[in-house]
C-alpha positions in Angstrom: 177.9 47.7 236.2 177.5 51.4 235.5 181.2 51.4 234.6 180.4 49.5 231.4 179.3 51.9 228.6 176.9 50.8 225.8 176.3 52.8 222.6 173.3 52.2 220.3 172.6 54.0 217.0 169.2 53.5 215.4 169.3 52.4 211.8 168.6 55.9 210.4 171.7 57.2 212.1 173.8 54.1 211.8 176.7 55.6 209.8 177.0 58.5 212.1 176.9 56.3 215.1 179.6 54.1 213.7 181.8 57.2 213.3 181.3 58.1 216.9 181.9 54.5 218.1 185.2 54.5 216.2 186.3 57.7 218.0 185.2 56.1 221.3 187.0 52.8 220.6 183.8 50.8 221.1 181.5 48.7 219.0 177.9 49.7 218.5 175.6 47.4 220.6 173.2 45.3 218.5 169.5 46.0 218.3 166.5 45.0 216.1 164.2 47.4 214.3 161.1 45.6 212.9 158.5 46.9 210.6 154.9 45.7 210.5 152.6 45.6 207.6 150.3 48.3 209.0 153.1 50.8 209.4 153.7 50.1 213.1 157.2 49.1 214.3 159.1 48.0 217.3 162.8 48.4 218.3 164.5 46.4 221.0 168.1 45.8 222.3 169.5 42.3 221.4 171.8 42.3 224.5 171.2 42.9 228.2 171.4 46.5 229.3 170.6 45.8 233.0 172.5 48.3 235.2 174.5 49.7 232.3 175.3 53.2 231.3 173.5 53.4 227.9 173.7 56.0 225.1 171.4 56.0 222.1 172.1 58.1 219.0 169.4 59.4 216.7 169.5 62.7 214.7 166.0 64.0 214.1 165.9 65.1 210.5 163.7 63.9 207.7 165.1 61.7 204.9 163.6 59.7 202.0 162.6 56.8 204.3 161.5 58.4 207.5 160.0 61.7 208.6 161.1 63.7 211.6 158.1 62.3 213.5 159.0 58.7 212.5 162.5 59.2 213.9 161.4 60.9 217.0 158.8 58.2 217.8 161.3 55.4 217.2 163.8 57.0 219.4 161.3 57.5 222.2 160.0 53.9 222.0 163.5 52.5 222.0 164.4 54.6 225.1 161.3 53.3 226.8 162.3 49.7 225.9 165.7 50.2 227.4 164.3 51.7 230.6 162.0 48.8 230.9 165.0 46.5 230.4 166.5 48.1 233.5 169.2 50.3 231.9 171.1 51.9 234.8 171.4 55.3 233.2 169.9 56.3 229.9 171.2 59.2 227.7 169.7 60.3 224.4 172.4 61.7 222.0 170.4 63.8 219.5 172.9 65.7 217.2 170.0 67.6 215.6 167.0 68.1 217.9 163.7 68.6 215.9 161.1 71.2 217.0 163.7 73.2 218.9 162.8 76.3 216.8 159.2 76.3 218.2 160.2 77.4 221.7 157.7 80.2 222.4 154.3 81.5 221.4 154.7 84.0 218.6 151.0 84.1 217.8 147.8 83.6 219.8 147.2 79.9 220.8 150.6 78.8 219.3 152.1 75.6 220.6 155.3 75.5 222.5 156.5 72.3 220.8 160.0 72.3 222.4 158.4 71.8 225.8 156.1 69.0 224.6 159.1 67.1 223.1 161.0 67.5 226.4 158.0 66.0 228.2 158.1 63.0 225.9 161.8 62.3 226.6 161.1 62.5 230.3 158.0 60.3 230.0 160.0 57.4 228.5 162.7 57.6 231.2 165.6 59.5 229.6 168.0 60.6 232.3 169.9 63.0 230.0 169.5 64.6 226.5 172.6 65.8 224.6 172.4 67.9 221.5 174.3 70.5 219.5 173.7 74.2 219.0 169.9 74.5 219.6 168.0 77.5 218.3 167.5 79.1 221.7 169.6 77.7 224.6 167.6 79.2 227.4 164.4 77.8 226.1 166.0 74.4 225.6 167.4 74.3 229.1 164.1 75.5 230.6 161.9 73.0 228.7 163.6 69.9 230.2 163.3 68.7 233.8 165.8 65.9 233.2 169.5 66.7 232.7 170.6 68.3 229.5 174.0 68.9 227.9 174.4 71.4 225.1 177.4 71.1 222.9 178.8 73.8 220.6 180.4 73.6 217.2 182.3 76.9 217.5 185.7 75.2 217.9 185.1 73.1 214.9 184.1 76.1 212.8 187.2 78.0 213.8 189.4 75.2 212.5 187.5 75.1 209.2 187.5 78.9 208.8 191.2 79.6 209.4 192.4 78.2 206.0 189.4 79.9 204.2 190.0 83.4 205.5 193.8 83.6 205.4 195.0 87.1 206.2 191.7 88.8 205.2 190.2 91.5 207.4 187.1 89.9 208.9 183.7 90.8 210.2 181.4 88.2 211.9 177.8 88.9 211.1 174.6 87.7 212.8 171.7 87.4 210.3 169.3 88.8 212.9 169.4 90.4 216.3 168.5 87.1 218.1 171.7 85.4 217.0 174.1 88.1 218.2 175.4 86.0 221.2 176.1 83.0 218.9 178.0 85.2 216.4 179.9 86.9 219.2 181.0 83.6 220.7 182.5 82.6 217.3 184.0 86.0 216.8 185.8 85.9 220.1 187.2 82.4 219.4 188.3 83.2 215.9 189.9 86.4 217.0 191.9 84.6 219.7 193.2 82.0 217.3 194.1 84.4 214.5 195.4 86.9 217.1 193.9 89.9 215.3 190.8 92.0 215.9 187.5 91.1 214.1 184.6 93.4 213.8 181.0 92.5 214.5 177.7 93.3 212.7 174.1 92.1 212.5 171.4 92.3 209.9 167.9 93.5 210.3 165.3 90.7 210.0 161.6 90.4 210.7 159.5 87.3 210.0 155.7 87.1 210.0 153.7 84.2 208.5 156.8 82.9 206.8 157.6 86.3 205.1 161.0 87.9 205.7 161.5 91.7 205.7 164.3 94.1 206.7 167.4 95.1 204.7 169.5 97.2 207.1 173.0 96.1 208.3 174.4 97.4 211.6 178.2 97.3 211.7 181.3 97.8 209.5 181.9 95.2 206.8 183.4 97.4 204.1 186.6 95.9 202.6 186.2 92.8 204.8 185.4 89.1 204.5 182.0 88.8 206.1 181.3 85.5 208.0 177.5 85.0 208.6 176.8 82.8 211.6 173.5 81.0 212.2 172.3 77.9 214.0 170.7 76.3 210.9 170.0 76.9 207.3 166.7 75.6 205.9 165.4 77.4 202.8 168.4 79.7 202.9 166.5 83.0 202.7 167.9 84.4 205.9 171.6 83.9 205.1 171.1 84.9 201.5 169.5 88.2 202.5 172.3 88.8 205.0 174.9 88.1 202.3 173.3 90.5 200.0 173.2 93.2 202.7 176.9 92.6 203.4 177.9 92.9 199.8 175.8 96.0 199.4 177.7 97.5 202.3 181.1 96.8 200.8 182.1 93.3 201.9 184.6 91.8 199.5 183.7 88.2 200.3 180.9 86.4 202.2 181.1 83.1 204.0 178.3 81.4 205.9 178.5 79.1 208.9 175.6 77.1 210.4 175.6 74.2 212.8 172.7 72.3 211.0 172.3 72.2 207.2 168.6 71.3 206.9 168.6 72.6 203.2 165.0 72.4 202.3 164.5 71.9 198.5 164.2 75.7 197.9 167.7 76.1 199.3 169.2 74.7 196.1 167.9 77.7 194.1 168.2 80.4 196.8 171.8 79.6 197.9 173.1 78.7 194.4 172.1 82.2 193.3 173.4 83.9 196.5 176.5 85.9 197.0 177.9 83.3 199.5 181.3 81.9 198.5 181.5 79.0 201.0 178.9 77.5 203.4 180.3 75.6 206.4 178.0 73.2 208.1 178.4 70.2 210.4 177.4 66.6 209.6 174.5 66.4 212.1 172.3 66.3 209.0 173.8 64.9 205.9 173.3 67.1 202.8 170.7 64.7 201.3 168.6 67.5 199.7 171.5 69.4 198.1 171.3 68.7 194.4 172.3 71.9 192.7 175.9 71.9 191.5 176.1 75.6 192.4 175.4 74.7 196.0 177.2 71.4 196.3 180.5 73.0 195.3 180.2 75.6 198.0 179.6 73.2 200.9 182.3 72.5 203.5 181.2 69.6 205.8 182.6 69.5 209.3 182.6 66.2 211.3 181.2 66.3 214.8 181.9 62.6 215.6 185.0 63.4 217.8 183.0 66.1 219.7 180.2 63.7 220.5 182.5 60.8 221.3 184.5 63.0 223.8 181.2 64.2 225.3 180.0 60.6 225.8 183.4 59.7 227.3 183.2 62.6 229.8 179.6 61.9 230.7 180.4 58.3 231.3 183.4 59.2 233.5 181.8 62.2 235.2 184.2 64.5 233.4 183.7 68.2 232.5 181.6 69.2 229.5 182.5 72.8 230.3 186.2 72.1 229.8 185.4 70.2 226.6 183.8 73.3 225.1 186.6 75.5 226.3 184.4 77.9 228.3 
């Protein structure tokens, strides 16, 4: 029965799951999420999953109703329930994977939370975990012992950027040295589509105890539209500092691209006052915390439903994820 695909989306990610289901041409499988008076909860499938190829969607961001930890625990418990109900193969589709930033010890006795989260997925029986643009790909792949698939939004960003940049001279900028590979991948794709050379640059950044320092910019952005590329935007200080450095070095316009728009409350003030003209993010996290008109008007939201639907289709049919990403 493995040839029969089943797709679940937990309530917190229901709208996103329905968009993916439409792209797949399937209906979301029914489930129950029940709350108890003491704060405990249970989630169970309402149909048989025995022997089936089962996919469960849950994006792990905080919202007004559930914290990151709430969503993670509900997903883990539901995966465990599906495994106990004899699902044939069990895949967690996690568009935004929480705790992926804490992938190494940066101070004495620090936790390596990415590895602990990986252990939890394995403990409840997940056969595969699929996510999009994690903070550190090598750390993500090394943390898990079960199969992982890492999707990339670069193709989607290129499609969104082409009409924004027109015939401008361009420079793709990493906001720190650690993101150079990510920025370079987007630069190469965008250059191939536009059929013209694009320069590269990166900004200096040091972080200690939450404090950012460093103002230098390496690379030529003078007279160009600078495109800052990062995996996520939280408070916005990193991209705002990079934007300021680009303008100080002669960039005529600054755009920003990030796979995940966390947008902590401080981002409303930081980014609304920044020199960034447009901020392109995917819909792995809805912009729930974006309230400032000066930030709302700059956002460009890119849908990832088709990307995840195609990935699920290929996983189900043993197709190539490498070909999907165009590598």
